[in-house]
C-alpha positions as CSV (number, residue, x, y, z in Angstrom):
1,M,80.8,99.4,30.7
2,A,82.3,96.4,32.4
3,D,80.0,93.6,33.5
4,L,79.6,93.4,37.2
5,Q,80.0,89.5,37.1
6,D,83.3,89.8,35.4
7,V,84.5,92.4,38.1
8,G,83.3,90.1,40.7
9,A,85.4,87.2,39.1
10,F,88.4,89.4,39.1
11,V,88.0,90.4,42.7
12,A,87.7,86.7,43.8
13,V,90.7,85.5,41.9
14,A,92.8,88.4,43.2
15,R,91.8,87.9,46.6
16,H,92.3,84.2,46.6
17,G,95.4,84.2,44.6
18,G,94.4,81.9,41.9
19,F,91.6,80.5,39.7
20,R,91.1,77.1,41.3
21,E,90.9,78.5,44.9
22,A,88.6,81.3,43.9
23,A,86.4,78.8,42.0
24,R,86.4,76.6,45.2
25,K,85.4,79.5,47.4
26,T,82.7,80.9,45.0
27,G,81.2,77.5,43.8
28,G,82.0,78.3,40.2
29,S,84.5,77.0,37.8
30,A,88.0,78.1,37.2
31,S,87.5,78.2,33.4
32,Q,84.5,80.5,33.7
33,L,86.5,82.6,36.1
34,S,89.4,82.8,33.6
35,E,87.1,83.8,30.9
36,A,85.4,86.5,32.8
37,V,88.8,88.2,33.8
38,R,89.8,87.9,30.1
39,R,86.7,89.9,29.0
40,L,87.3,92.4,31.9
41,E,90.9,93.0,30.8
42,A,89.8,93.1,27.0
43,G,87.1,95.8,27.8
44,L,89.6,97.9,29.9
45,G,92.5,97.5,27.7
46,V,94.8,96.8,30.7
47,R,96.3,93.6,32.1
48,L,95.1,93.0,35.7
49,L,96.8,89.7,36.5
50,H,99.9,88.1,36.0
51,R,99.6,84.5,35.3
52,T,102.0,81.6,35.5
53,T,101.7,77.9,35.5
54,R,102.3,78.1,39.5
55,S,100.6,81.4,40.6
56,V,98.4,84.4,39.9
57,A,99.0,87.8,41.2
58,A,97.6,91.2,40.6
59,T,99.5,93.7,38.3
60,D,99.9,97.2,39.7
61,A,96.7,98.3,37.7
62,G,95.0,95.1,39.2
63,Q,96.1,95.9,42.7
64,R,94.9,99.6,42.3
65,L,91.6,98.3,40.9
66,L,91.1,95.9,43.8
67,E,91.9,98.6,46.5
68,Q,89.3,100.8,44.8
69,L,86.7,98.3,44.5
70,T,87.1,96.8,48.0
71,P,85.2,99.6,49.9
72,A,82.3,99.6,47.4
73,L,82.1,95.9,47.6
74,D,82.1,95.8,51.3
75,A,79.2,98.4,51.4
76,V,77.2,96.2,49.0
77,E,77.6,93.2,51.2
78,T,76.8,95.3,54.2
79,A,73.6,96.5,52.5
80,L,72.5,92.9,51.6
81,D,73.1,91.7,55.0
82,V,71.1,94.4,56.6
83,V,68.2,93.3,54.4
84,N,69.0,89.8,55.3
85,G,68.4,90.6,58.9
86,F,64.8,91.2,58.2
87,R,64.2,87.6,57.2
88,E,62.5,85.6,59.7
89,R,65.5,83.3,59.8
90,P,68.9,84.5,58.8
91,A,70.4,82.6,55.7
92,G,73.6,82.4,53.9
93,R,77.2,81.2,54.6
94,L,79.4,81.6,57.4
95,R,83.1,81.0,56.9
96,L,85.3,80.2,60.0
97,N,89.0,79.9,60.2
98,V,90.0,77.7,63.2
99,P,92.8,75.7,64.6
100,V,92.6,72.0,64.8
101,S,92.1,72.0,68.6
102,A,89.0,74.2,68.1
103,S,87.6,71.9,65.4
104,K,88.0,68.9,67.9
105,L,87.3,70.4,71.2
106,V,85.0,73.4,70.7
107,L,83.0,73.4,67.5
108,P,81.4,69.8,68.1
109,R,79.8,71.3,71.1
110,I,78.3,74.2,69.3
111,L,77.4,73.5,65.6
112,P,74.7,70.8,66.0
113,A,72.6,73.1,68.3
114,F,73.4,76.1,66.0
115,H,72.2,74.2,62.9
116,R,69.0,73.2,64.6
117,A,68.5,76.9,65.5
118,Y,69.6,78.2,62.1
119,P,69.0,75.6,59.4
120,D,69.2,78.1,56.5
121,I,73.0,79.1,57.5
122,T,75.7,77.0,55.9
123,V,78.9,76.9,58.1
124,E,82.1,76.4,56.2
125,V,85.1,75.6,58.5
126,M,88.6,76.0,57.2
127,V,91.1,74.3,59.7
128,D,94.5,76.0,59.8
129,D,96.9,76.2,62.7
130,S,99.1,78.9,61.1
131,F,98.6,82.5,61.5
132,V,96.2,83.8,58.8
133,D,94.9,87.2,57.6
134,L,91.3,86.7,58.2
135,L,90.0,89.0,55.4
136,R,92.5,87.9,52.9
137,S,91.5,84.2,53.6
138,G,87.9,85.1,52.8
139,C,86.5,84.2,56.2
140,D,84.0,85.9,58.3
141,A,85.5,85.0,61.6
142,G,88.1,82.8,63.3
143,I,88.9,81.2,66.5
144,R,92.3,81.7,68.2
145,Y,93.9,82.0,71.5
146,G,94.6,85.5,72.8
147,E,98.4,85.6,72.0
148,R,97.8,84.6,68.4
149,M,95.0,86.9,67.5
150,E,95.1,89.5,64.8
151,Q,95.0,93.1,66.0
152,D,92.0,95.5,65.6
153,M,89.5,92.7,65.9
154,V,86.4,92.3,68.1
155,A,86.7,89.2,70.3
156,T,84.2,87.2,72.3
157,P,84.9,84.0,74.4
158,I,84.0,80.8,72.9
159,G,84.3,77.4,74.4
160,P,85.7,76.4,78.0
161,R,87.2,79.5,79.7
162,R,89.8,77.6,81.3
163,Q,91.9,74.7,79.8
164,R,95.0,73.0,80.7
165,F,97.9,71.2,78.9
166,A,98.3,67.5,80.3
167,L,101.1,65.1,80.4
168,A,100.3,61.5,80.0
169,A,101.8,58.0,79.4
170,A,100.4,54.5,78.8
171,P,100.5,52.2,82.1
172,A,102.9,49.8,80.2
173,Y,105.4,52.8,79.7
174,L,105.3,53.8,83.2
175,Q,105.7,50.3,84.4
176,A,108.7,49.8,82.2
177,H,110.3,53.3,82.6
178,G,109.1,54.5,86.0
179,T,106.9,57.6,86.7
180,P,108.5,61.2,86.6
181,N,108.3,63.0,89.9
182,K,109.2,66.5,88.6
183,P,109.5,68.2,85.2
184,Q,113.2,67.9,85.1
185,D,112.8,64.1,85.1
186,L,111.5,64.3,81.7
187,L,114.9,64.9,80.4
188,H,115.6,61.2,81.1
189,H,112.3,59.9,79.6
190,I,111.1,59.2,76.0
191,C,108.9,62.1,74.9
192,L,106.8,62.6,71.9
193,R,107.1,66.2,70.5
194,G,105.2,68.5,68.2
195,R,106.2,71.2,65.8
196,F,104.2,74.1,64.5
197,S,103.8,74.7,60.8
198,S,106.2,77.6,61.2
199,G,109.0,75.2,62.1
200,A,109.0,76.2,65.8
201,M,109.0,73.4,68.3
202,P,107.5,74.7,71.6
203,P,108.9,73.5,75.0
204,W,106.8,71.8,77.4
205,E,105.6,74.3,80.2
206,F,104.8,73.3,83.7
207,E,103.7,75.3,86.6
208,H,103.1,74.7,90.3
209,K,102.7,77.1,93.1
210,G,103.7,80.0,90.9
211,K,106.8,78.4,89.8
212,K,107.2,78.0,86.0
213,V,109.5,75.3,84.4
214,L,110.1,75.0,80.7
215,I,111.5,71.6,79.4
216,E,113.0,70.9,76.1
217,P,112.6,66.9,76.1
218,D,113.8,64.4,73.6
219,G,112.3,61.5,71.8
220,P,111.9,59.5,68.6
221,L,108.9,61.1,67.1
222,I,108.0,64.7,66.2
223,V,104.7,65.5,64.5
224,N,103.0,68.5,63.1
225,L,101.1,70.1,65.9
226,G,97.4,70.1,65.3
227,A,96.9,68.1,62.2
228,A,99.0,65.0,63.3
229,A,98.4,65.3,67.1
230,D,96.4,62.1,67.3
231,L,99.4,60.3,65.7
232,K,101.6,61.1,68.8
233,V,98.5,60.2,71.2
234,E,98.2,56.8,69.6
235,A,102.0,56.2,69.9
236,A,101.7,57.2,73.6
237,V,98.9,54.6,73.9
238,A,101.1,52.1,72.5
239,G,103.7,52.7,75.0
240,A,106.1,54.6,72.9
241,G,106.7,57.6,75.3
242,L,105.0,60.6,77.1
243,V,102.6,62.9,75.3
244,Y,101.9,66.5,76.2
245,L,98.6,67.9,74.9
246,F,95.2,69.6,75.6
247,E,93.7,67.8,78.8
248,D,90.3,67.8,76.9
249,W,91.9,66.1,73.9
250,L,93.4,63.3,76.0
251,Q,90.3,62.9,78.3
252,P,88.8,60.0,76.2
253,W,91.9,58.0,76.8
254,F,92.0,58.8,80.4
255,E,88.5,57.6,80.8
256,R,89.3,54.2,79.0
257,G,92.5,53.7,81.1
258,E,94.7,53.7,78.0
259,L,96.6,56.7,79.2
260,T,97.6,57.8,82.8
261,P,98.0,61.3,83.9
262,V,101.5,62.3,84.9
263,L,102.8,65.2,86.9
264,E,99.1,66.5,87.1
265,R,99.8,69.0,89.9
266,W,102.2,70.7,87.4
267,W,99.7,71.0,84.4
268,P,99.6,74.6,83.4
269,A,96.3,76.4,83.0
270,F,95.5,79.1,80.4
271,E,92.6,81.1,79.1
272,G,90.2,79.5,76.7
273,P,89.9,80.5,72.8
274,M,88.1,83.5,71.5
275,L,85.9,84.1,68.4
276,Y,87.3,87.1,66.6
277,Y,85.9,89.2,63.6
278,P,86.3,92.6,62.1
279,G,84.6,95.3,63.9
280,R,81.8,96.5,61.5
281,R,78.6,98.5,62.3
282,Y,76.6,95.8,60.4
283,L,77.8,92.3,60.8
284,P,76.7,89.9,58.0
285,A,73.5,88.2,59.2
286,P,75.1,84.6,59.5
287,L,78.0,86.0,61.8
288,R,75.6,88.1,63.9
289,A,73.4,85.1,64.4
290,F,76.4,82.9,65.3
291,V,77.9,85.6,67.7
292,D,74.5,85.9,69.5
293,F,74.2,82.2,69.7
294,I,77.6,81.6,71.4
295,Q,77.2,84.6,73.8
296,A,74.0,83.0,75.0
297,M,75.7,79.7,75.8
298,R,77.0,79.1,79.3
299,W,80.6,77.9,79.4
């Protein structure tokens, strides 16, 4: 009979697409996982994983085994989480997949108080602005805006319910180049752009009295949206051009006078982010505690 630990090693490697990543997620070592998978394959007499120097992928047999094991493993995890719910204080690990904006603007307002309330829960935050499969990434929940959320998920509000995108420039830039009076003026200004990891470079959107305007400005700097956003903010502070970003992100620079709001009446508002997670009858105890905690907060 196969050892359950070896089976667990195979599942971790297959789900995470490699020994190193599986080791990082499980807290083990890549060599131990590799040896466990070899033992399982030897015992079954079937190769379960294709291994190359660059990647690891399940064979047909391995994929079929993973499909058969997943419901049983989910049932085991659910059973253990139900028991965990009887503890005086929930314990365990909560894995969240969030965009950079949430790690900067939302979670800092939540996690310190959550850790005081639930000191036995470890929160692991994976920051990723790309669209991810929540379950395949090994995460319990994610934070995204509505239009980028996975289907068939339960969602609950988290963070400010209304946000705005803001346009700003350093006082020195405005003194040298003048202040735009309407969005179309930006076509004659120096603008600092951002690009998603997918390669798409979104236009700058403005709205006033029901009128929407999309602008494709030009400029000398393009950064990866999210991860390098502060680079274009610092460039704007240095007078290099106009920056378009979350209002809350730019607020500290507004308060210090290092950036000046521009075209504020045209700043578009949008609905705040959502915490989303798979719909299950029994949520893992750490996730249940987190959901209850944010639902009790006043935004």
